C-alpha positions, 0 to 999 in steps of 0.5 A: 209185563214184557220184561217179567215175560222175558224173564220167565222165557230166559229161564226156559232156554238157559242151558243147564249145567247138564250137556243136554241136546236142542234142536230148533230152528232158524229163520222162515220157509225156504231160508230155515236153518234146522239145528237137530242136534246141539251139544257144546263143541259139536252141532248138527245143523239141517238145510236144503241147500245143503243137500247141492254139491258145490255150496257144501264144498264151499261153505265147508271149506269155508267154515275150516278157515274158522279159528276154533272149527276143529272138522266139518262134513256135509252128508248130501244125500240127507242135508245135514252139516256137522260142525266139531268146534272148540266150544272157549272159542267159538259160541254155538250161536256165533257159530250158527249166525255165521252159517246163516250169514254164508247161507246168504240169508243175513248180516253179521253187522247187526249182531250185538252182545245182549243181556239174555232177557233183552234177546228173548224180548227181541226174539219175542218181538221179532216173533209178533212183528212176523205174525202180525205182518202176516195176519194184515198182509204187510200193511201194519208191524209193531212198531207201526201198530205201537206208534198208532196206539200211542197217538191215540193214547196222546189224543184222547190224553189231550182232548180229555185234560187239554194239555200232554202234561209230564210223561205217562207211564206209556211214554216211558214205555215206548222210550224203553222199547226204543232203547231195548233196540226193539224198533230196529 
């Protein structure tokens, strides 16, 4: 079922041949990086740190050293950052991840290239995990909930049949979950 949801989400979010402007937000609360306008080769981002003269200057200097970036400008009044880049050399996702890291919020060493469906499933997992953590005040996350559920099913099966037997579909789902790297 999750794979079907991933396929549907992937088809909704994949780029068409036309150059459409997109806007979206990365991060949570004060760490939010808002992408207000993005087309291949040009992106405008908003963040509260862009309004600070020193942060904007440092970020501009560091980004201009990156191969593939043509122009960087900061508007301190609006807190926006406009970047023109060569989309043949740099991907938008890598650029936004780098900016997020330069703001001090993320680590690119964990970034991996993966299939669109896998990326969408990871995104759904992160959203579900965040919602569950907020709802339970940090007491339960998705891996803990799944581990508890799997343990309960295993105990029920053992109680009913007296043996654990061969891997059940739920075990196969758990293995798929682990193999897709969602546990990280």
